[in-house]
C-alpha positions as CSV (number, residue, x, y, z in Angstrom):
1,X,4.2,9.1,14.0
2,X,3.6,12.7,13.2
3,X,0.4,13.7,11.6
4,X,2.2,15.5,8.4
5,X,4.5,12.5,8.0
6,X,1.3,10.1,7.8
7,X,-0.6,12.4,5.3
8,X,2.9,12.1,3.4
9,X,2.8,8.2,3.6
10,X,-1.2,8.3,2.5
11,X,-0.4,10.2,-0.1
12,X,2.3,8.4,-1.7
13,X,0.5,5.6,-1.0
14,X,-2.5,6.9,-3.3
15,X,0.2,7.4,-6.0
16,X,1.1,3.9,-5.6
17,X,-2.4,2.2,-5.9
18,X,-3.0,4.5,-8.9
19,X,0.2,3.4,-10.5
20,X,-0.2,-0.2,-10.1
21,X,-3.6,-0.3,-11.0
22,X,-2.9,1.5,-14.4
23,X,0.1,-0.6,-15.1
24,X,-2.4,-3.6,-15.0
25,X,-5.1,-2.0,-17.3
26,X,-5.7,-3.4,-21.1
27,X,-4.0,-0.3,-22.5
28,X,-1.6,1.3,-19.6
29,X,-0.2,5.1,-20.0
30,X,3.1,4.2,-19.4
31,X,3.8,8.3,-18.8
32,X,1.4,8.0,-16.0
33,X,2.4,5.0,-14.5
34,X,6.0,6.5,-14.5
35,X,5.1,9.9,-13.2
36,X,2.9,8.4,-10.2
37,X,6.0,5.6,-9.6
38,X,8.5,8.9,-9.0
39,X,5.7,10.7,-7.2
40,X,5.3,7.8,-4.9
41,X,9.1,7.6,-4.2
42,X,9.5,11.0,-3.8
43,X,6.5,11.7,-1.1
44,X,8.2,8.5,0.7
45,X,11.4,10.2,1.3
46,X,9.7,13.6,2.1
47,X,8.0,11.7,4.7
48,X,10.8,10.3,6.0
49,X,12.5,13.4,6.3
50,X,9.2,15.0,8.1
51,X,9.6,12.6,10.6
52,X,13.1,13.0,11.4
53,X,12.9,17.0,11.1
54,X,14.8,17.2,7.7
55,X,14.3,20.2,6.0
56,X,13.8,19.8,2.4
57,X,13.0,21.9,-0.6
58,X,10.2,21.8,-3.4
59,X,12.0,19.4,-6.1
60,X,11.2,16.5,-8.0
61,X,14.9,15.1,-7.9
62,X,15.1,12.3,-5.7
63,X,19.1,12.5,-5.8
64,X,19.1,15.8,-4.0
65,X,16.3,14.2,-1.3
66,X,18.2,11.3,-1.0
67,X,21.6,13.4,-0.3
68,X,19.7,15.1,2.0
69,X,19.1,12.2,4.4
70,X,22.6,12.1,5.5
71,X,23.4,8.6,5.3
72,X,20.5,7.5,6.8
73,X,18.9,6.2,3.8
74,X,22.1,4.2,2.8
75,X,20.4,1.1,1.4
76,X,19.3,3.1,-1.4
77,X,22.7,4.4,-2.3
78,X,23.5,1.7,-4.7
79,X,20.2,2.7,-6.5
80,X,21.6,6.5,-7.3
81,X,21.8,5.5,-11.1
82,X,18.1,4.2,-11.3
83,X,16.8,7.2,-8.7
84,X,18.2,10.0,-11.3
85,X,16.3,8.3,-13.7
86,X,13.0,7.9,-12.1
87,X,13.3,11.5,-11.2
88,X,13.1,12.3,-15.0
89,X,9.4,11.3,-15.0
90,X,8.4,13.5,-12.1
91,X,8.3,16.4,-15.1
92,X,10.1,15.5,-18.7
93,X,7.1,12.6,-19.4
94,X,4.3,14.9,-18.6
95,X,5.6,17.2,-21.7
96,X,6.1,16.3,-25.5
97,X,9.4,15.2,-26.5
98,X,9.8,12.4,-23.7
99,X,7.9,8.9,-23.9
100,X,7.8,6.1,-21.2
101,X,7.2,2.8,-22.3
102,X,6.6,-0.9,-21.0
103,X,9.8,-1.6,-19.7
104,X,10.4,2.0,-18.1
105,X,7.1,1.8,-16.1
106,X,8.1,-1.8,-14.7
107,X,11.4,-0.6,-13.8
108,X,9.7,2.5,-12.2
109,X,7.1,0.5,-9.9
110,X,10.4,-1.5,-9.1
111,X,12.6,1.3,-7.9
112,X,9.5,3.1,-5.8
113,X,9.0,-0.2,-4.1
114,X,12.6,-0.9,-2.9
115,X,12.4,3.1,-1.5
116,X,8.9,2.2,-0.1
117,X,10.2,-0.6,1.7
118,X,13.4,0.8,3.5
119,X,11.4,4.4,4.2
120,X,8.3,2.1,5.7
121,X,10.9,-0.1,7.5
122,X,12.8,3.0,8.9
123,X,9.4,4.5,10.1
124,X,8.3,1.3,11.5
125,X,5.4,0.8,9.7
126,X,4.4,-2.9,8.3
127,X,4.7,-3.9,4.6
128,X,0.8,-4.0,3.9
């Protein structure tokens, strides 16, 4: 694996770790959980692209990124509506006007776990 790919994966795992830790606290900050879940999914996709020499732009839109895969991540195609919703947490919940709740956070974590599993499998990584 390329060092740049590993760096994307490491950053994604850091986001995942903090999101999972936060969701288990006594008083979770749901916006932060959702933001970090989105960031984890985004970084996994970008890590996949890095490894496969797929040029990608600076975007938080998971559907834009998925479309760049050219079908090589077809396992995620059925999750397009959920990925579109997860994308909103990359920006919207960081500013006034949009709030996440417990249900949104749990869903965000679940979708991110699917993205993580698919990408890790494609990269030949174990599910740690």
